[in-house]
C-alpha positions in Angstrom: -27.5 -6.2 4.7 -24.9 -8.7 5.9 -24.1 -11.4 3.3 -21.6 -13.4 5.3 -22.4 -16.7 6.9 -23.8 -16.7 10.4 -23.3 -19.1 13.3 -26.9 -20.2 13.5 -26.8 -21.0 9.8 -23.7 -23.3 10.2 -25.3 -25.0 13.2 -28.6 -25.6 11.4 -27.0 -26.9 8.3 -24.6 -29.1 10.3 -27.5 -30.6 12.3 -29.5 -31.3 9.1 -26.5 -33.4 7.8 -26.4 -35.2 11.2 -22.8 -34.1 11.9 -21.3 -33.3 15.2 -19.0 -30.3 15.6 -16.1 -32.8 15.8 -17.1 -34.6 12.6 -17.5 -31.3 10.7 -14.1 -30.1 12.1 -12.5 -33.4 10.9 -13.8 -33.0 7.4 -12.4 -29.4 7.3 -9.1 -30.3 9.1 -9.7 -27.8 11.8 -10.5 -28.1 15.6 -13.9 -28.7 16.9 -13.4 -25.5 19.1 -13.2 -23.5 15.9 -16.6 -24.9 14.7 -18.0 -24.1 18.2 -16.7 -20.5 17.9 -18.4 -20.1 14.6 -21.7 -21.4 15.8 -21.7 -19.2 19.0 -20.8 -16.1 17.0 -17.3 -15.7 18.5 -15.6 -16.2 15.2 -16.2 -16.5 11.4 -14.9 -19.1 8.9 -11.9 -17.9 6.9 -12.9 -17.2 3.3 -10.7 -20.1 2.1 -12.9 -22.5 4.1 -16.2 -21.4 2.6 -16.2 -23.7 -0.4 -15.1 -26.8 1.6 -17.7 -25.9 4.3 -20.5 -25.6 1.7 -19.5 -29.1 0.3 -19.4 -30.6 3.8 -22.8 -29.2 4.5 -24.1 -30.2 1.1 -25.3 -26.8 0.0 -24.2 -24.3 -2.6 -22.1 -21.3 -1.7 -25.0 -18.9 -2.2 -27.2 -21.1 0.0 -24.5 -21.1 2.7 -24.1 -17.3 2.6 -27.8 -16.6 2.6 -28.7 -19.3 5.2 -31.6 -20.5 3.0 -31.6 -23.8 1.3 -32.9 -23.7 -2.2 -35.2 -26.6 -3.0 -36.0 -27.2 -6.7 -39.6 -28.2 -6.8 -39.9 -27.9 -10.6 -39.3 -31.3 -12.0 -40.6 -30.7 -15.5 -39.7 -27.2 -16.8 -41.4 -26.1 -19.9 -38.9 -25.5 -22.6 -41.1 -22.8 -24.2 -40.3 -20.7 -21.1 -36.6 -20.9 -21.9 -34.4 -18.0 -21.2 -31.4 -17.2 -23.3 -28.2 -15.5 -22.3 -25.3 -14.3 -24.5 -21.9 -13.2 -23.1 -20.8 -9.9 -24.5 -17.2 -10.7 -24.1 -16.7 -14.2 -25.6 -20.1 -14.7 -27.3 -21.0 -17.8 -25.3 -24.6 -18.8 -25.7 -26.4 -20.2 -22.7 -30.0 -21.5 -22.3 -31.9 -22.2 -19.1 -35.5 -23.5 -18.7 -36.3 -20.5 -16.5 -34.8 -17.5 -14.9 -31.3 -18.2 -13.6 -28.3 -16.4 -12.2 -25.7 -16.9 -14.9 -22.3 -15.4 -15.4 -19.6 -15.8 -18.0 -16.2 -14.2 -18.2 -16.8 -12.6 -14.8 -19.9 -10.8 -15.9 -23.4 -11.4 -14.6 -25.6 -12.0 -17.7 -29.2 -10.7 -17.9 -31.8 -12.8 -19.6 -32.4 -11.6 -23.2 -35.8 -10.2 -23.9 -37.0 -11.3 -27.3 -38.6 -8.8 -29.6 -41.0 -9.7 -32.5 -39.3 -9.7 -35.9 -39.0 -6.2 -37.5 -38.3 -5.1 -41.1 -34.6 -5.5 -40.8 -34.8 -8.8 -39.0 -37.4 -10.9 -40.9 -37.0 -14.6 -41.0 -38.3 -16.9 -43.8 -39.5 -20.4 -43.0 -39.9 -22.9 -45.8 -41.0 -26.5 -45.3 -39.0 -29.0 -47.3 -40.1 -32.6 -46.7 -40.0 -33.0 -42.9 -37.6 -30.1 -42.3 -38.0 -26.4 -41.8 -35.5 -24.3 -43.8 -34.8 -21.0 -42.1 -33.2 -18.1 -43.8 -32.6 -14.4 -43.1 -31.6 -11.6 -45.4 -29.3 -10.1 -42.8 -25.7 -8.8 -43.0 -23.2 -11.4 -42.0 -20.1 -9.3 -41.6 -17.6 -9.5 -38.7 -19.2 -6.3 -37.2 -22.9 -7.1 -37.8 -24.2 -10.7 -38.0 -26.8 -13.2 -36.7 -25.1 -15.3 -34.0 -27.6 -18.2 -33.8 -31.0 -19.5 -34.7 -33.0 -21.6 -32.3 -36.2 -23.7 -32.6 -38.0 -24.4 -29.4 -41.0 -26.7 -28.8 -42.5 -28.0 -25.6 -40.1 -30.9 -25.6 -37.0 -29.8 -27.5 -34.6 -26.8 -27.7 -32.3 -26.9 -30.7 -30.0 -24.2 -32.1 -27.6 -23.7 -34.9 -24.6 -21.5 -34.4 -24.0 -19.1 -37.2 -20.7 -17.3 -38.0 -19.8 -14.0 -39.7 -19.2 -14.2 -43.4 -21.3 -17.4 -43.5 -24.9 -17.8 -44.6 -27.8 -16.8 -42.3 -29.7 -20.0 -42.6 -30.5 -23.2 -40.7 -32.5 -26.4 -40.9 -34.6 -28.0 -38.2 -36.7 -31.2 -38.2 -40.4 -30.1 -37.9 -41.6 -31.1 -34.5 -44.9 -29.3 -34.3 -45.7 -25.8 -33.2 -43.0 -23.9 -31.5 -41.0 -20.7 -31.4 -38.0 -19.5 -33.4 -35.3 -17.3 -31.9 -32.5 -15.6 -33.6 -29.9 -13.2 -32.2 -28.4 -10.2 -33.9 -25.1 -9.1 -32.3 -26.2 -5.5 -32.6 -29.9 -5.5 -32.1 -30.5 -8.4 -29.8 -32.9 -11.4 -29.7 -35.9 -11.8 -32.0 -38.7 -14.3 -32.0 -41.5 -15.7 -34.1 -44.1 -18.4 -33.5 -44.3 -21.2 -36.1 
């Protein structure tokens, strides 16, 4: 399958923006004959022009390469459907309100699949006034630790970053029913409804 931009794609996107070949060429500091060659399939844009071309056509680079404009129709994502991603290289923690294509440190990250708590990864929840005190009896060594604890409701997603040799505990204001997540650097993501 060819994943490089095609002439009809450039023409279609240019026309959607109401640009002439000459106007697009002016934005890119190239000749209008070059744009014409691209659109008729007699040439291809140099790789160094792909990013400026995508900006001029007001599409993302993946949209430009696929020829399909991605329209986000989801105006109110449900936070309870959040997906979590953790970079295995730097430990960066990323959250999206749905499936996403996310990369960090040059690595494409798969969405983590949460498992129910097990004997080694049990979480204790204790209500203190209007807060929920979360604690885990889990090793917190540099080699084996819980990286974060998160509390997710329909309207909020909050997390507390934990560090090796610290305490495996966090506090959250109680905001109704939700889901707790916690991530063990060796065993992955765990979850529990509260």
